[in-house]
C-alpha positions as CSV (number, residue, x, y, z in Angstrom):
1,X,-0.3,4.9,-3.8
2,X,0.7,1.3,-4.2
3,X,2.4,-1.1,-1.8
4,X,5.5,-3.0,-2.9
5,X,4.1,-6.1,-1.2
6,X,3.4,-8.7,-3.8
7,X,5.9,-7.6,-6.5
8,X,7.9,-10.8,-6.1
9,X,4.6,-12.7,-6.7
10,X,3.9,-10.8,-9.8
11,X,7.4,-11.4,-11.2
12,X,7.4,-15.0,-10.2
13,X,4.1,-15.7,-12.0
14,X,4.7,-13.2,-14.8
15,X,2.5,-14.1,-17.8
16,X,2.9,-10.8,-19.7
17,X,4.1,-10.5,-23.2
18,X,6.3,-7.5,-22.7
19,X,7.7,-5.5,-19.8
20,X,9.7,-2.5,-21.0
21,X,11.5,-0.2,-18.7
22,X,13.5,2.7,-20.1
23,X,15.2,5.8,-18.7
24,X,14.2,8.9,-20.6
25,X,17.0,10.7,-22.4
26,X,15.4,14.1,-21.9
27,X,13.9,13.9,-18.4
28,X,15.9,11.0,-16.9
29,X,12.6,9.7,-15.5
30,X,11.9,6.0,-15.8
31,X,9.1,5.1,-18.2
32,X,7.4,1.7,-18.0
33,X,5.0,-0.2,-20.3
34,X,3.6,-3.6,-19.5
35,X,1.8,-5.5,-22.3
36,X,-0.2,-8.3,-20.8
37,X,-1.9,-9.7,-23.9
38,X,-2.4,-8.9,-27.6
39,X,-4.5,-12.0,-28.3
40,X,-7.6,-9.9,-29.2
41,X,-5.8,-6.9,-30.6
42,X,-3.3,-4.2,-29.7
43,X,-2.9,-3.7,-26.0
44,X,-4.7,-0.5,-25.0
45,X,-4.2,1.1,-21.6
46,X,-3.7,4.5,-20.0
47,X,-0.5,6.3,-19.1
48,X,-0.3,6.9,-15.4
49,X,2.1,9.6,-14.1
50,X,2.8,9.3,-10.4
51,X,5.5,9.9,-7.9
52,X,6.4,6.5,-6.5
53,X,8.6,6.1,-3.4
54,X,9.8,2.8,-4.7
55,X,10.5,1.6,-8.3
56,X,9.0,-1.8,-7.5
57,X,5.7,-0.1,-6.8
58,X,5.7,1.4,-10.3
59,X,6.5,-1.9,-11.9
60,X,3.8,-3.6,-9.9
61,X,1.2,-1.0,-11.0
62,X,2.1,-1.5,-14.6
63,X,1.9,-5.3,-14.3
64,X,-1.4,-5.6,-12.4
65,X,-3.2,-2.8,-14.3
66,X,-2.2,-4.2,-17.7
67,X,-3.6,-7.6,-16.7
68,X,-6.8,-5.9,-15.5
69,X,-7.0,-4.1,-18.9
70,X,-6.9,-7.5,-20.7
71,X,-9.9,-8.7,-18.7
72,X,-11.7,-5.4,-19.1
73,X,-11.4,-5.4,-22.9
74,X,-12.2,-9.1,-23.2
75,X,-15.3,-8.9,-21.0
76,X,-16.5,-5.9,-22.9
77,X,-16.0,-7.8,-26.2
78,X,-13.6,-5.3,-27.6
79,X,-10.9,-6.2,-30.2
80,X,-8.2,-5.0,-27.9
81,X,-5.7,-6.5,-25.5
82,X,-4.4,-5.2,-22.2
83,X,-1.5,-2.9,-21.5
84,X,-0.5,-0.1,-19.1
85,X,2.0,2.7,-19.1
86,X,3.7,4.4,-16.1
87,X,5.8,7.5,-15.9
88,X,7.8,7.6,-12.6
89,X,7.4,11.3,-11.9
90,X,10.1,13.0,-9.7
91,X,9.2,14.5,-6.4
92,X,7.6,17.8,-7.3
93,X,9.6,19.5,-4.7
94,X,12.8,18.3,-6.3
95,X,11.9,19.2,-9.8
96,X,13.8,22.3,-10.8
97,X,12.3,22.6,-14.3
98,X,8.6,22.2,-13.6
99,X,6.5,22.1,-16.7
100,X,9.5,21.7,-18.9
101,X,10.6,18.5,-17.2
102,X,7.0,17.2,-17.3
103,X,6.9,17.7,-21.1
104,X,10.3,16.0,-21.4
105,X,8.9,13.0,-19.4
106,X,5.9,12.8,-21.7
107,X,8.0,12.8,-24.8
108,X,10.3,10.1,-23.3
109,X,7.2,8.0,-22.6
110,X,6.3,8.5,-26.3
111,X,9.6,7.1,-27.2
112,X,8.9,4.0,-25.1
113,X,5.5,3.6,-26.8
114,X,7.0,4.0,-30.2
115,X,9.6,1.3,-29.4
116,X,6.8,-1.3,-29.1
117,X,5.8,-0.8,-32.7
118,X,2.1,-0.6,-32.2
119,X,1.6,-3.5,-29.8
120,X,0.7,-1.0,-27.2
121,X,-1.6,2.0,-27.6
122,X,-1.7,4.6,-24.8
123,X,-4.4,6.9,-23.5
124,X,-4.8,9.2,-20.5
125,X,-5.0,7.9,-16.9
126,X,-4.3,9.2,-13.4
127,X,-2.0,12.2,-13.7
128,X,-2.3,12.7,-17.4
129,X,-4.8,14.4,-19.7
130,X,-5.9,14.8,-23.3
131,X,-3.5,17.6,-23.6
132,X,-0.7,15.3,-22.5
133,X,-1.8,12.8,-25.1
134,X,-1.5,15.5,-27.8
135,X,2.1,16.1,-26.7
136,X,2.9,12.3,-26.7
137,X,1.4,12.1,-30.2
138,X,4.2,14.4,-31.4
139,X,6.5,11.4,-30.8
140,X,4.4,8.4,-31.6
141,X,1.1,7.8,-33.5
142,X,0.1,5.0,-31.1
143,X,-2.0,7.4,-29.0
144,X,-5.8,7.6,-28.4
145,X,-8.0,9.9,-26.3
146,X,-7.0,13.0,-28.1
147,X,-9.2,16.1,-27.9
148,X,-12.2,16.3,-30.3
149,X,-10.4,19.3,-31.9
150,X,-7.5,17.0,-32.9
151,X,-9.7,14.2,-34.2
152,X,-10.1,12.1,-31.1
153,X,-13.0,11.3,-28.7
154,X,-11.9,13.7,-26.0
155,X,-12.2,13.3,-22.2
156,X,-13.2,9.6,-21.5
157,X,-14.6,10.4,-18.0
158,X,-18.2,11.1,-19.1
159,X,-18.3,7.7,-20.7
160,X,-16.8,6.0,-17.7
161,X,-19.4,7.7,-15.6
162,X,-22.2,6.6,-17.9
163,X,-21.1,3.0,-17.5
164,X,-21.1,3.4,-13.7
165,X,-24.5,4.9,-13.7
166,X,-25.8,2.0,-15.9
167,X,-24.2,-0.5,-13.6
168,X,-25.7,1.0,-10.5
169,X,-29.2,0.7,-12.1
170,X,-28.6,-3.0,-13.0
171,X,-27.5,-3.7,-9.5
172,X,-30.6,-2.0,-8.1
173,X,-32.7,-4.0,-10.5
174,X,-31.1,-7.2,-9.2
175,X,-31.4,-6.4,-5.5
176,X,-34.6,-4.2,-5.3
177,X,-36.5,-5.3,-8.4
178,X,-36.3,-2.0,-10.3
179,X,-33.4,-0.1,-11.9
180,X,-34.9,3.2,-10.8
181,X,-32.7,5.3,-8.6
182,X,-35.5,7.5,-7.4
183,X,-35.6,7.3,-3.6
184,X,-32.4,5.3,-3.3
185,X,-29.6,6.4,-1.0
186,X,-26.1,6.3,-2.6
187,X,-22.8,6.9,-0.9
188,X,-20.1,8.0,-3.4
189,X,-16.5,8.1,-2.3
190,X,-14.5,10.3,-4.6
191,X,-15.8,13.3,-6.6
192,X,-13.2,13.5,-9.3
193,X,-13.8,13.6,-13.1
194,X,-15.8,10.4,-13.0
195,X,-17.2,10.4,-9.4
196,X,-18.5,13.9,-9.8
197,X,-20.4,13.0,-12.9
198,X,-21.7,9.8,-11.3
199,X,-23.0,11.9,-8.4
200,X,-24.6,14.5,-10.7
201,X,-26.4,11.7,-12.7
202,X,-27.6,9.9,-9.6
203,X,-28.9,13.1,-8.1
204,X,-30.7,13.9,-11.3
205,X,-32.2,10.4,-11.3
206,X,-33.7,11.1,-7.8
207,X,-31.2,9.6,-5.5
208,X,-30.2,11.0,-2.1
209,X,-26.4,11.2,-1.8
210,X,-23.7,11.0,0.8
211,X,-20.4,12.1,-0.7
212,X,-16.8,12.6,0.2
213,X,-13.5,13.5,-1.4
214,X,-9.9,14.2,-0.2
215,X,-10.3,17.7,-1.9
216,X,-12.4,19.9,0.4
217,X,-13.2,22.1,-2.6
218,X,-15.5,19.3,-3.8
219,X,-17.9,20.4,-1.1
220,X,-19.2,23.0,-3.6
221,X,-20.5,20.2,-5.8
222,X,-22.0,18.5,-2.8
223,X,-23.9,21.6,-2.0
224,X,-25.1,22.0,-5.6
225,X,-26.4,18.4,-5.5
226,X,-27.9,18.8,-2.0
227,X,-25.7,15.9,-1.0
228,X,-24.5,15.3,2.6
229,X,-20.8,15.6,3.0
230,X,-19.4,12.8,5.2
231,X,-16.0,11.4,6.2
232,X,-14.7,8.4,4.2
233,X,-15.4,6.0,7.1
234,X,-19.0,7.0,7.3
235,X,-19.5,6.6,3.5
236,X,-18.4,3.0,3.9
237,X,-20.5,2.1,6.9
238,X,-23.6,4.2,6.3
239,X,-26.9,2.3,5.9
240,X,-27.4,3.2,2.3
241,X,-28.6,1.3,-0.8
242,X,-25.4,1.6,-2.8
243,X,-21.8,2.3,-2.0
244,X,-19.9,3.6,-5.1
245,X,-16.1,3.8,-4.6
246,X,-14.9,6.2,-7.3
247,X,-11.4,7.1,-6.0
248,X,-8.2,4.9,-5.8
249,X,-8.5,1.2,-5.2
250,X,-7.8,-1.3,-2.5
251,X,-10.5,-0.1,-0.2
252,X,-12.4,-3.4,0.2
253,X,-10.5,-5.8,2.5
254,X,-11.6,-8.2,5.2
255,X,-11.9,-5.5,7.8
256,X,-13.7,-2.9,5.7
257,X,-16.2,-5.4,4.2
258,X,-17.2,-6.4,7.8
259,X,-18.2,-2.8,8.4
260,X,-19.9,-2.2,5.0
261,X,-23.4,-0.7,5.3
262,X,-24.7,-1.1,1.8
263,X,-26.1,-4.3,0.1
264,X,-24.6,-3.1,-3.3
265,X,-21.1,-2.0,-4.2
266,X,-20.7,-0.6,-7.7
267,X,-18.2,2.2,-8.5
268,X,-15.5,3.5,-10.9
269,X,-12.4,2.8,-8.8
270,X,-9.9,0.3,-10.2
271,X,-8.8,-2.7,-8.1
272,X,-11.4,-2.2,-5.4
273,X,-10.6,-5.6,-3.8
274,X,-7.4,-5.7,-1.7
275,X,-7.4,-9.4,-2.5
276,X,-9.5,-11.6,-4.8
277,X,-10.8,-13.7,-1.9
278,X,-12.6,-10.6,-0.6
279,X,-15.2,-11.3,-3.4
280,X,-16.2,-14.4,-1.5
281,X,-16.5,-12.5,1.7
282,X,-18.8,-9.9,0.1
283,X,-21.0,-12.8,-1.3
284,X,-21.1,-14.4,2.1
285,X,-22.4,-11.2,3.6
286,X,-25.1,-10.9,0.9
287,X,-23.5,-7.9,-0.7
288,X,-23.8,-7.7,-4.5
289,X,-20.4,-6.5,-5.8
290,X,-20.2,-5.4,-9.5
291,X,-16.7,-6.3,-10.7
292,X,-14.8,-3.0,-11.2
293,X,-13.3,-3.9,-14.5
294,X,-16.7,-4.4,-15.9
295,X,-18.3,-1.3,-14.4
296,X,-15.6,1.2,-15.3
297,X,-15.1,0.0,-18.9
298,X,-17.0,2.9,-20.4
299,X,-13.9,5.0,-21.1
300,X,-12.1,2.2,-23.0
301,X,-15.3,1.3,-24.9
302,X,-15.6,4.9,-26.0
303,X,-11.9,4.9,-27.1
304,X,-12.4,1.7,-29.0
305,X,-14.9,3.5,-31.2
306,X,-12.3,6.1,-31.9
307,X,-10.1,3.3,-33.4
308,X,-12.8,1.9,-35.7
309,X,-12.3,2.2,-39.4
310,X,-15.4,4.4,-39.8
311,X,-14.1,7.0,-37.3
312,X,-15.5,8.2,-34.1
313,X,-19.3,8.2,-33.6
314,X,-20.5,9.3,-30.1
315,X,-23.9,7.8,-30.6
316,X,-22.4,4.4,-31.3
317,X,-20.1,4.9,-28.2
318,X,-23.2,5.6,-26.1
319,X,-24.9,2.5,-27.2
320,X,-21.9,0.3,-26.5
321,X,-21.3,1.9,-23.1
322,X,-24.9,1.2,-22.1
323,X,-24.2,-2.4,-23.1
324,X,-22.3,-2.7,-19.8
325,X,-25.7,-3.3,-18.3
326,X,-26.3,-6.4,-20.4
327,X,-22.8,-7.7,-19.6
328,X,-23.4,-7.3,-15.9
329,X,-26.8,-9.1,-16.2
330,X,-25.0,-12.0,-17.8
331,X,-22.3,-12.1,-15.2
332,X,-24.8,-12.1,-12.3
333,X,-26.9,-14.8,-14.0
334,X,-23.8,-17.0,-14.6
335,X,-22.6,-16.5,-11.0
336,X,-26.0,-17.6,-9.7
337,X,-26.1,-20.7,-11.9
338,X,-22.5,-21.7,-11.0
339,X,-22.9,-20.7,-7.3
340,X,-19.9,-18.5,-7.9
341,X,-19.0,-14.9,-7.2
342,X,-19.5,-12.2,-9.8
343,X,-15.7,-11.8,-9.9
344,X,-15.3,-15.5,-10.8
345,X,-18.1,-15.3,-13.4
346,X,-16.5,-12.2,-15.0
347,X,-13.1,-13.8,-15.2
348,X,-14.5,-17.0,-16.7
349,X,-16.2,-14.8,-19.4
350,X,-13.0,-12.9,-20.1
351,X,-11.0,-16.2,-20.3
352,X,-13.6,-17.7,-22.7
353,X,-13.3,-14.7,-25.0
354,X,-9.5,-14.7,-24.8
355,X,-9.5,-18.4,-25.6
356,X,-11.7,-17.8,-28.7
357,X,-9.0,-15.4,-29.9
358,X,-6.2,-17.9,-29.2
359,X,-5.0,-16.1,-26.0
């Protein structure tokens, strides 16, 4: 999932507050938490369970994703910092205890979270679920994203999807003069919990869809939405209005951007740029790229409402998630004034808000 290339750079320039690596006493799996910043509040970030071929890749994921969470929370104006948790899952084929070992690994991760004394709050991410968060909560109280039945806000993916849909509308407003998606063609790569909801919302808004996913069973959703199923390469190069990457990151590099067929890129995937300098290449080609950590902040915005003193209010969560549109408008305006990329403008905004908090 993640190359080990660059781990030495991350360690050499490490500016994180905490990097904790522990081996679980129950599962013997390694659990990792990286806390990048608590300047604006406790570091919130999901727990990713994944089988890594190399431990350096797991550490690299924790480091880079925790830094991205700092910027995500700061740009969204949330009273939260950035962190990330990783459970190095064993090879499923080598796991003799199946579900039992998974439960042990989750409890071990809970011990790692508890050891940080509240500086890091965990939530679900790739490979984990609200049910897993409930299990972790039996070990530590520093958990969010629990099911509604257990007093939490539930699955964050609908809120992430709402933010993506909002962002796509703002991008269309900037490029085409109207936020309406009626008559637009949108290529969506990845029909998971978020991408599938984005596709459904865009189809409902009147867009024509091209879609793909590594899971062929997602074709059923494509058929339901009257979407055209395409190969990933065609989704990238098709002459559409919007390309929405909603799977894993790293898709946009110098080679792929040269073949990109859409004037807008706005999607849910994290770390869409293989390198930051790809942002300048997109701008040079006249492609409007909406920074991923702004677009996909709906889930963490929703969870932040869960942490408010008054308790969780889904109506307030919806209003705040739709505020992603105003944040994007500001970023695009700032980028135009400064002759900068949207990535540069977003990072400047994040650093300004961190500086205000003394970070």
